[in-house]
C-alpha positions in Angstrom: 15.2 13.8 2.8 12.9 10.9 2.5 9.5 10.0 1.1 6.2 9.5 3.0 7.9 9.1 6.4 10.5 11.2 8.3 11.8 12.0 11.8 8.9 14.4 12.5 6.2 11.8 11.7 4.0 11.0 14.7 3.0 7.4 14.7 0.2 5.6 16.4 -0.4 1.8 16.4 -3.8 0.3 15.8 -3.8 -2.9 17.8 -1.0 -1.6 20.2 -2.0 -4.0 23.0 -1.9 -7.2 20.9 1.0 -9.5 20.5 2.3 -8.2 17.2 1.5 -4.6 18.0 3.4 -4.9 21.3 6.5 -6.5 19.7 6.7 -4.1 16.8 5.9 -1.0 18.8 9.0 -1.8 20.8 11.1 -2.2 17.7 9.8 1.0 16.1 10.7 2.9 19.3 14.1 1.3 19.4 14.6 2.5 15.8 14.0 6.1 16.9 10.4 6.4 15.6 8.2 8.9 17.3 5.5 6.5 18.4 3.0 8.6 20.4 0.5 6.0 21.4 -2.0 3.5 20.1 -5.7 2.6 19.6 -7.8 -0.1 21.2 -11.4 0.7 21.8 -11.7 -1.9 24.6 -8.7 -0.6 26.5 -9.1 3.2 26.0 -7.6 5.2 28.9 -4.9 2.6 29.7 -1.2 3.0 29.0 1.4 0.6 27.7 5.0 0.6 28.9 8.0 0.4 26.5 11.6 1.5 26.3 12.5 4.4 24.2 15.5 4.6 21.8 17.5 6.0 24.7 16.7 3.1 26.9 14.4 5.1 29.2 10.9 4.0 30.1 8.1 5.3 27.9 4.4 5.2 28.8 2.2 5.3 25.7 -1.5 6.2 26.0 -4.2 4.0 24.5 -7.0 5.9 22.8 -10.5 4.6 21.9 -10.3 5.7 18.2 -7.9 7.0 15.6 -9.7 10.4 15.7 -9.1 10.7 19.4 -5.5 9.8 19.0 -5.0 12.3 16.3 -6.7 15.1 18.3 -4.7 14.3 21.4 -1.3 13.7 19.9 -1.2 15.3 16.4 -0.5 11.8 15.0 -0.2 11.7 11.2 0.8 8.0 10.7 -1.0 4.8 11.7 0.4 1.3 11.6 -2.3 -1.3 11.8 -1.7 -4.7 13.4 -5.3 -5.8 13.3 -6.6 -9.4 12.5 -7.9 -9.8 8.9 -11.6 -9.9 9.9 -11.3 -6.5 11.5 -8.8 -4.8 9.2 -11.4 -3.2 6.9 -13.1 -1.5 9.9 -9.8 -0.3 11.3 -8.8 1.1 7.9 -12.1 2.9 7.4 -11.8 4.4 10.9 -8.3 5.7 10.0 -9.5 7.1 6.7 -12.5 8.7 8.3 -10.2 10.4 10.8 -8.0 11.7 7.9 -4.7 10.1 8.9 -2.0 11.1 6.4 -0.4 7.6 6.1 -1.9 4.2 7.0 0.4 1.2 6.9 -1.5 -2.1 6.9 0.8 -4.9 7.9 -1.9 -7.7 8.1 -1.7 -10.7 5.8 -4.8 -12.5 4.7 -7.2 -9.6 4.3 -9.9 -10.7 1.7 -9.5 -9.1 -1.7 -13.0 -7.7 -1.5 -12.2 -5.9 1.8 -8.9 -4.5 0.3 -10.9 -3.3 -2.7 -13.5 -1.6 -0.4 -10.7 0.0 1.6 -9.1 1.4 -1.5 -12.4 2.6 -2.9 -13.4 4.3 0.3 -10.0 6.1 0.5 -10.6 7.3 -3.1 -14.2 8.4 -2.3 -12.8 10.5 0.6 -10.4 12.3 -1.7 -7.3 10.2 -1.2 -6.3 12.2 1.8 -4.9 9.0 3.4 -2.0 7.2 1.7 -2.2 3.5 2.2 0.8 1.2 2.2 -0.1 -2.5 2.1 -1.9 -4.7 3.1 0.3 -7.7 3.6 3.5 -5.6 3.7 6.5 -5.0 5.9 5.9 -1.2 5.9 8.3 1.7 5.4 11.5 2.9 6.8 13.5 6.0 6.3 16.8 4.8 7.9 18.0 6.9 10.9 14.7 8.8 10.9 11.7 6.6 11.4 10.2 3.1 10.9 6.5 2.4 10.5 6.1 -1.4 10.2 8.2 -4.5 10.8 11.4 -3.8 8.7 14.5 -4.5 10.7 16.1 -1.1 11.4 19.7 -2.2 11.9 20.4 -3.5 8.3 21.4 -0.3 6.7 21.8 3.4 7.3 20.8 6.6 5.6 22.0 7.2 2.0 21.0 8.2 -1.5 19.2 5.1 -2.8 15.4 4.6 -2.9 13.9 1.1 -2.7 10.4 -0.1 -3.5 9.6 -3.8 -3.3 6.6 -6.2 -3.4 8.5 -8.7 -1.2 9.3 -8.1 2.4 12.3 -10.5 2.6 13.8 -9.2 -0.6 13.4 -5.7 0.8 15.6 -6.7 3.7 18.1 -8.5 1.4 18.5 -5.5 -0.9 19.0 -3.2 2.1 21.7 -5.5 3.4 23.4 -5.9 0.0 23.6 -2.1 -0.5 24.3 -1.2 3.1 27.6 0.5 2.2 25.6 3.2 0.4 22.4 3.5 2.4 18.8 4.5 1.6 16.6 7.6 1.7 13.5 5.4 2.2 12.7 1.7 1.7 9.0 0.7 1.1 7.5 -2.8 1.1 4.3 -2.3 -0.9 3.0 -5.8 -0.4 2.2 -8.6 -2.8 -1.6 -8.8 -2.7 -3.6 -8.2 -5.9 -5.0 -5.0 -4.4 -2.7 -2.6 -2.6 -2.7 1.1 -1.8 0.7 2.5 -2.8 2.1 1.1 -6.1 5.5 0.9 -7.7 4.5 4.0 -9.7 3.6 6.0 -6.6 7.0 5.3 -5.1 8.8 5.9 -8.3 7.2 9.3 -8.7 8.0 10.3 -5.1 11.7 9.1 -5.4 12.0 11.0 -8.7 10.8 14.2 -6.9 13.0 13.7 -3.9 16.3 15.6 -4.4 18.3 13.3 -2.0 17.3 10.1 -3.8 20.0 9.6 -6.6 19.0 6.1 -7.8 16.2 3.6 -7.4 15.9 -0.1 -6.9 12.6 -1.7 -7.9 11.7 -5.2 -6.9 8.7 -6.9 -8.5 7.4 -10.4 -8.8 5.4 -12.6 -11.2 1.7 -12.0 -11.6 -0.4 -9.1 -12.7 0.9 -6.2 -14.8 2.2 -3.7 -12.2 5.8 -4.0 -13.3 4.9 -3.5 -17.0 3.0 -0.4 -16.1 5.9 0.8 -13.9 8.2 0.3 -16.9 6.0 2.6 -19.0 6.1 5.2 -16.2 9.9 5.0 -15.9 10.2 5.4 -19.7 8.0 8.6 -19.6 8.8 10.2 -16.3 11.9 8.9 -14.4 15.3 10.5 -15.1 17.2 8.8 -12.3 18.9 5.4 -12.8 16.7 2.5 -11.9 17.7 -1.2 -11.4 15.3 -4.0 -11.0 14.7 -7.6 -10.0 11.7 -9.8 -10.7 11.1 -12.7 -8.3 9.8 -15.9 -9.8 11.9 -16.7 -13.0 11.4 -20.4 -12.2 7.8 -20.4 -11.1 5.5 -22.9 -12.9 2.5 -21.5 -14.8 -0.9 -21.5 -13.0 0.6 -21.9 -9.5 0.1 -19.2 -6.8 3.6 -18.5 -5.5 4.0 -16.9 -2.2 1.9 -13.8 -2.4 -1.8 -13.9 -3.4 -1.0 -11.8 -6.5 1.9 -13.9 -7.7 0.1 -16.2 -10.2 1.0 -16.5 -13.9 -1.6 -17.1 -16.6 -0.1 -18.0 -20.0 2.4 -15.5 -21.1 0.9 -12.8 -18.9 2.7 -11.9 -15.7 5.8 -13.9 -16.2 9.2 -12.8 -14.9 10.6 -12.8 -18.4 7.9 -10.5 -19.8 8.3 -8.1 -16.9 12.1 -8.1 -17.2 11.8 -7.4 -20.9 9.4 -4.5 -20.3 11.8 -3.0 -17.7 14.9 -3.4 -19.9 13.1 -1.7 -22.8 12.6 1.3 -20.5 16.3 1.4 -19.7 16.2 -0.5 -16.4 19.0 -3.0 -15.8 17.3 -6.2 -14.4 19.4 -8.7 -12.4 18.8 -12.4 -12.6 19.4 -12.6 -8.8 19.0 -10.0 -6.1 22.8 -10.0 -5.7 23.3 -9.2 -9.4 20.7 -6.4 -9.1 22.7 -5.0 -6.1 25.9 -5.2 -8.1 24.3 -3.2 -10.9 23.3 -0.5 -8.4 26.8 -0.6 -6.9 28.3 0.2 -10.3 25.8 3.1 -10.7 26.6 4.5 -7.3 30.3 4.4 -8.0 29.8 6.3 -11.2 27.6 9.1 -9.7 
């Protein structure tokens, strides 16, 4: 099994004719994803050519809106490669159409726009799960990829991974490639995101094929502390963690827009302490975190 994305997911790409959309549509197809077309209002009615996972040519239709794409193809996932200035409109269009999963890859979306996207999805009954923005997306190895995660790092297996950091997602996938993953989710490091650590933890807890969970956080905010409370109350599966930013100076924004420490709030040490109090083994490095998971997997 997997969470949020599987081999039956039908994926469209908002911005399929742009540079990033073109490149990553090809990579999603090569990973075996069922990409059924894309959206660009100015190029509706055209097609784009790609190679499928079998190496054969694929002609993908371009529709004028997400609603048209869903009606014509049955699409239930959209991956948005849309510039920051237009990302809010693209997200609202997808939410209005009722897409089940919206993955917003774009970096640099204003926090107010992200807040309005989240509020609009809530107003519409949370029928659309949003992953991102500023994220690498989601992959259920050997089933489907929606985003920019390299698909050849790891195979399918019993570990679930949720991470704020894209590159640390990839490193953890590589470090634990001998075991494999049900699903890996990069939730993004902006202050306002759709899917949280807690959302992913809940889904992994409920997925019978996920036997253990890796959670990667970073300095700034209190998401990891809240996740620690959730783990303590609701998660029965073993969890290991890593917090990026143990050496970050106070008051500096580090990497992601949400990664800023104010006083004792949001430090890596405070987050690690909260997680350890919830029974989570927290590594000082990504490799040590992977080693903790390796020990757990060998004991299961």
